[in-house]
N, C-alpha and C positions, 0 to 999 in steps of 0.2 A: 585590605580588600578581603571580603568574605569568600571562601573557597566555593566553587561550584560543585565540587566533588562530594558525593554522599557515600557513606558506608552502608546505609539502608534507606529505603524510600518512605518509611513511616512518617517522617515530618511533613512530607508533601501529600501523601495519600490520606492520612488521618483526617485532616480538615475538610477534604473534598466530599461533596455529595454524589458526584458521578465521575466516572472515568471512561475516557475514550482510549482504547488500548489497541495498538498495532499488533498484528499477529506474528508475521514472519520476522524473526529477529528479536522479538520480545517474549512471545509465548512459546514459540517453537522455531526450529530451523529447517522445516520441511521434512525432517527425518524423525525427530523426537521432540516431545514437549520438554520444557525446562522446569524441573520440580520446584525450584525457588520461585519462579514466576507464578506457578499455580498456587503455591502457599501464600504469596503476596496477595493475589486476588481473593483467596479464601478469607484472609484476615481483614482485607479491606471491607468485605461484606458482612463479616461476622457480627451479630448482635445489633445490626442497624439496617436501615433501608437503603444504603448506598447501592447504586446501580452501575452496571458495567456494560458498555457496548463495545464489541470487538469490531474494528474497522480494518478491512483488508483490501489491498489492491489486486486481489485475485480476480481474474477476468471470467468468473463463473458465478452463477446464481448462488444465493446464500445457502440454499438447502444442500448444495454440493459441498460447501465449506463446512457446514455443520457435520456432514458425514466424515470429512477429512479430520476434523477435530476429534470426533468420536474414535477414529482409528488411532490417532496420536495419543489418546488417553486424557483429553481435556474434558473434565466433567461439565455437563451442561448447567449444573447449579452454580458455576462460577461466573456466568454471564447471563445477561437478559436478552441480548439480541446481537445479530451480526449484520453489518452493513458492508456490501462489497462494491467494488468498481464495476463488477459484472452486472449487478442489478441496475446501477446508474446507466450503463451502456444499453441494457435492454430497454429501459424507459425511453432513451433517445431513439433507438432503432424502431420502436413502435410508431414513431412519427414518420417513418419512411416505408409505408406499405408497398409491397410489390417490387422493392429494390432488388437489383442483382448485385450480390456481394461477393467480392474476392476475400476469402478468409485467409489471413496469414497467421499461422499458429499451429500448435499440436492438436491432434484429434481429441485429446482429453478435454479440450475447451469447447467442443461442439455443443455442449449443453447450453451455452450462451444463446444459441439460436432456436432452441426448442420452443415450438408454439408461436413463433413469429412469422408474419407474412413476408418472407424473404426467400430469394432463390440463391443458393450458393453456386458460384461458377468457378471454373478451374483457373482462370487467369484474368489479368487486369484488362485485357482487350475486350472482354465481354461484360465488364463490371460497370456499375453505376457508382460504386464506392468501395473502399477497402476497409475492412475491419481487422485490426491487428491485435491479437491476444498474446503473441510471443513468437518464438522461433520454432519451426517444425521439429528440430532436434537441438535443443538448447545445451546438450552435452558436448556437441562437436561444432556447431555453427556459430558464426558471429554476425553482427548486423551487416558487415561488408558482403556477406554471401547474398544479400538481398538488394544490393545497390542497383543492379540492372533492372530488376522488377520494379523497384521503387521509382527509378528514373522514368520507366515506361508509364507508370501510373501518374507521375507528375506531368509528363508530356501530354497526357490525356486530360489533365485538370481535375483528377479525382480527389475527393476528400478522403483522408485517412482518419478513421475513428480509432483512437487508442484506448483499449479497454484496461490497460495497466500502465500507469505512468512511470513505474519503477524502471530504472535502467539496468540494475543488477540486483540479485539477491544472493545470499550465502545458503547453499543447500548442503547440509552437513558441514563439510570443511571446504567445499568448492564454491567459487564465485561463478554464478550463472547469469548470462544476459537475459533481459526481459524485453517486453514489447516497447517499453519506453526508449530503449536504445534504437530500435527501428524507427520509432516516431520522430526522434530527434534527428536521425539521419534524413528522414523525409523532409522535415522542417528545413534542415540545412541545404537540401536540394531545391528548396523553394516551394515545396508542396504545402497544402493547407492541412492542418491537424486539428481534430476535435478531441479534447482530453476528458476522460472520466476517471474519477478516483482522487485520492490524495495527491497533491495538496489543494485540490479545487473545492470550492465552497459547498457544492451540493451534498457531498457525503457528510460534512460536518453539520450542516443544517439538519439532515436526517438523523444523525447521531444525537444531537442536542435535543431534538424533539422526542426521541425515544427515551432519553434520560430524564427529560422534563427538568433540566437544570439550566441556569444561566452560565455563560462562559466563565465568569469569575469564580463560580463554585464547582468547577469541573477541572479535572487534571487530564491532560493528553500525554500519553506515554508512547514513545516511538524511538526507533534507531536511525531514521532517515533524515538527513539534513537537506534533501531535495524534495521530500514529501511530507513526512510527519511533522517536523518542526515548523517549516514555513506555513503549512496548513493551519496549525494551532496558532501561530503568531498572527496570521491574517484574521482569525476569528476572535482574537483576544482571550484565548484559552491558555492558562499557565501550562508549560510544557516541561516534562521530564525526559531528558535524552538518555537512552541506553547506549553507552559508548562502545560496548563490545560487539556490536552488530556490524552492519554492512560497511560502515565508514571507519571502522577501527584502524585501518592503515594510515589514516590522516593524522592520528594523534597517539597511536600506540595502544596496547592492551596489556596491562592497565594503562589508562590514559595519562599522558603528560598534560598538565593543566594549561601551561603556556601555549602548547600546540593546539589544544582544544579551543581555547579562547580565540586564538588567531583564526582557526577555521570558521568558528561561528561569526567572527567579525567580517571575514571575507565574504560570507554569505548573507550578511545583514540580519543575523538571527539572534534571538535572546531565549534563554531557558531559565526556568526556576531552579534547576539543579541537574546534575548528571551523575549517573551510576553505571558501573561496568556491566552489571547484570541486574535485572529487576529482582529485588528481594525486599521483604518487609523489614 
């Protein structure tokens, strides 16, 4: 049996014409960019027309993510475009003009609503729908802190629009809950959820269009076995799993291959290869 584990990503990156690259966990950890990842992207593009689209479940418009990447020291010449779950959510919300929205999430995500014909209201009692971008204080709160409000929204039959399907991310060295955790709680309570972002098809269709590549000549790189890898598998895009990211506790860091294979099998996933950190 050929090992899934790679010491470097060049054998998978070099043949590809385009790359769909997850941000959080692959390019940065929310605090700092990873130098080896930046070098890998630079070498992927060097001397040829290979294109890179960064795909993020950030519940914010792409221009906000561009600014964050600038602050983290990610050069703009390493990528061609950014696709965010926030942009996909905005497109969906444009179809609900005049709606009264209960926003669950931090104030830093309010750019999601800029320029839209929506009214933000303070509670679910006044709302036509709920838009969840995260937890108001993700450093101290958990999804359970929102159970009562989510139950009240469910009792009113409100749709919850999830602008970031991630359940958790690793910020620096801490594991932080995301809006996906609230959305799944709402789902478990019997509420209706509309999802935007990885692993759902719309962001991959947009990324492939920007790359102008077929799935088979593209590589998808991510650390999420609930988002990045299922999304790539569903679109027929070969996937490189970065094992040192959010799911590292499942198989260890560095990974134990038997545990890694078991986790992938449990989730019904396939990967072209796996690497602890993205490097050329």
